[in-house]
C-alpha positions in Angstrom: 38.0 -67.3 -55.2 39.2 -66.9 -58.8 38.2 -64.0 -61.0 35.9 -66.4 -63.0 34.2 -67.5 -59.8 33.6 -63.9 -58.6 32.1 -63.1 -62.0 30.0 -66.2 -61.9 28.6 -65.2 -58.5 27.9 -61.6 -59.6 26.0 -62.8 -62.7 24.2 -65.5 -60.6 23.1 -62.8 -58.1 21.6 -60.7 -60.9 19.7 -63.7 -62.3 18.4 -64.8 -58.9 17.4 -61.2 -58.1 15.6 -60.8 -61.5 17.9 -58.1 -62.8 18.8 -60.5 -65.7 15.4 -61.9 -66.7 14.7 -65.3 -68.2 15.7 -65.2 -71.9 18.2 -62.4 -71.6 21.2 -62.8 -73.8 24.6 -62.8 -72.2 27.1 -61.4 -74.6 30.7 -62.2 -73.7 32.1 -59.0 -75.2 29.6 -56.8 -73.5 30.1 -58.5 -70.2 33.9 -58.2 -70.5 33.6 -54.5 -71.2 31.2 -54.0 -68.3 33.4 -55.8 -65.8 36.7 -54.5 -67.2 38.1 -58.0 -67.8 39.1 -60.1 -70.8 36.6 -62.5 -72.3 38.4 -65.6 -70.9 37.1 -65.3 -67.3 33.7 -64.3 -68.6 33.6 -67.5 -70.7 34.7 -69.6 -67.7 32.0 -67.9 -65.5 29.3 -68.7 -68.1 30.4 -72.4 -68.3 30.1 -72.6 -64.5 26.6 -71.0 -64.7 25.6 -73.5 -67.4 26.4 -76.3 -65.0 23.7 -75.0 -62.6 21.1 -74.7 -65.4 20.9 -70.9 -65.0 22.2 -70.3 -68.5 22.2 -72.2 -71.7 23.9 -71.8 -75.1 21.7 -72.1 -78.2 22.8 -72.2 -81.9 22.6 -68.8 -83.5 21.3 -67.3 -80.3 24.3 -67.4 -78.0 24.1 -67.8 -74.2 20.7 -67.1 -72.6 19.4 -66.9 -69.1 17.4 -70.1 -68.4 16.1 -72.2 -65.6 16.5 -76.0 -65.1 13.5 -78.2 -65.6 11.7 -78.8 -62.2 12.3 -82.6 -62.4 16.0 -82.1 -63.1 16.2 -79.7 -60.1 14.4 -82.2 -57.9 16.8 -84.9 -58.9 19.8 -82.7 -58.0 18.4 -81.9 -54.6 17.7 -85.6 -54.0 21.3 -86.5 -54.9 22.6 -83.6 -52.7 20.4 -84.9 -49.8 21.9 -88.4 -50.0 25.5 -87.0 -50.2 25.0 -84.8 -47.2 23.4 -87.7 -45.3 26.5 -89.7 -45.9 28.7 -86.7 -44.7 26.6 -86.4 -41.5 26.7 -90.1 -40.7 30.5 -90.2 -41.1 30.9 -87.0 -39.2 29.0 -88.5 -36.2 31.3 -91.5 -36.3 34.6 -89.6 -36.8 34.0 -86.2 -35.0 37.2 -84.7 -33.5 37.2 -81.8 -31.0 38.3 -79.2 -33.5 35.4 -80.1 -35.9 33.0 -80.1 -33.0 34.1 -76.6 -32.0 33.8 -75.5 -35.7 30.3 -76.9 -35.9 29.1 -75.1 -32.8 30.7 -71.9 -34.0 29.1 -72.1 -37.4 25.7 -72.8 -35.8 26.1 -69.7 -33.6 26.9 -67.6 -36.7 23.8 -68.9 -38.4 21.8 -68.0 -35.3 23.1 -64.4 -35.3 22.2 -64.0 -39.0 18.7 -65.5 -38.5 18.0 -63.3 -35.4 18.9 -60.3 -37.5 16.6 -61.5 -40.3 19.5 -61.1 -42.7 18.8 -63.6 -45.5 22.0 -62.9 -47.4 24.2 -63.2 -44.3 22.4 -66.4 -43.3 23.1 -67.8 -46.8 26.8 -67.1 -46.4 26.9 -68.7 -42.9 24.8 -71.6 -44.1 27.5 -72.3 -46.7 30.1 -72.3 -43.9 28.0 -74.6 -41.8 27.6 -77.2 -44.5 31.3 -77.1 -45.5 32.2 -77.8 -41.8 29.9 -80.8 -41.9 31.7 -82.0 -45.1 35.1 -81.5 -43.5 34.0 -83.3 -40.3 33.2 -86.5 -42.3 37.0 -87.0 -42.8 36.6 -88.3 -46.3 38.3 -86.0 -48.8 36.7 -87.5 -51.9 33.2 -87.3 -50.4 33.9 -83.8 -49.2 34.9 -82.7 -52.6 31.8 -84.2 -54.3 29.6 -82.5 -51.7 31.3 -79.1 -52.3 30.9 -79.4 -56.1 27.2 -80.2 -56.0 26.6 -77.6 -53.3 28.0 -75.0 -55.6 25.8 -76.1 -58.4 22.7 -75.8 -56.3 23.8 -72.6 -54.5 21.4 -70.2 -56.3 18.4 -72.5 -55.6 19.4 -73.0 -52.0 19.4 -69.2 -51.7 16.0 -68.9 -53.2 14.7 -71.4 -50.6 15.6 -69.1 -47.8 13.2 -66.5 -49.2 10.2 -68.7 -48.5 8.2 -67.5 -45.5 9.5 -68.8 -42.2 12.2 -70.8 -43.9 15.0 -69.0 -42.0 13.9 -70.1 -38.5 13.1 -73.6 -39.8 16.5 -73.9 -41.3 18.2 -72.8 -38.1 16.2 -75.3 -36.1 17.3 -78.0 -38.5 20.9 -77.0 -38.2 20.6 -77.3 -34.4 19.2 -80.8 -34.8 22.1 -81.7 -37.1 24.7 -80.5 -34.7 23.1 -82.3 -31.8 23.0 -85.6 -33.7 26.6 -85.3 -34.9 27.9 -84.3 -31.5 25.9 -87.1 -29.8 27.5 -89.6 -32.2 24.1 -90.7 -33.5 25.0 -91.7 -37.0 21.4 -92.6 -38.1 19.9 -89.5 -36.7 22.6 -87.3 -38.2 22.1 -88.8 -41.6 18.3 -88.4 -41.5 18.5 -84.8 -40.1 20.8 -83.8 -43.1 18.7 -85.7 -45.6 15.5 -84.0 -44.4 17.2 -80.6 -44.3 18.4 -80.7 -47.9 15.8 -82.6 -49.9 13.0 -80.5 -51.3 9.7 -82.4 -51.7 6.0 -81.6 -51.5 5.3 -78.0 -50.4 8.9 -77.0 -50.1 9.6 -77.9 -53.7 6.4 -76.2 -54.9 7.4 -73.1 -53.0 10.9 -73.1 -54.6 9.4 -73.5 -58.1 6.8 -70.7 -57.4 9.6 -68.4 -56.2 11.6 -69.0 -59.4 8.5 -68.2 -61.5 7.7 -65.1 -59.4 11.2 -63.7 -60.0 11.0 -64.5 -63.7 7.6 -62.9 -64.1 8.6 -59.8 -62.2 11.7 -59.5 -64.4 
């Protein structure tokens, strides 16, 4: 992970946790002094955050903490769901022993984090799980596109895990995904991943409500 990516993740964590509230101004010079770095990696980190919709730059106001419009967020999740469905379908068709072992290992790591009730650890293991699925599709271009969009949606996927009972639900969905891929059932693997990622109805309402709660508390 580059210095800019580490800074991006740190600032992202503070936005998601409410330590940097909606509307807070992110001054490059102040952030550079705080983190003991030059302004260049700070600028790169802010550009990456702008891609997720967590910050925006306004004339005469600078860079401010923001939040994407709900419909834009929904569109991104729908796109992510279709990309991951494609990864799952291809993974079920092209699975090799090393990827099968990695999938089962990633699922076990998610199970351990869920059993401990550790949301942050589960979030990290969830990332590993999905990257293993991407790799298993054996399509380098598709894998790269999936990774890029996953990174853009990372803070919102983390927020989803805070919803009540979402951790055990997510783990059960992971188990169904692995079963479908290992069984070679392309259609079931695609549908399992699509349903796992897309946020509609109550799940989307819960996500938006969680975002609003954090901003209100901040």
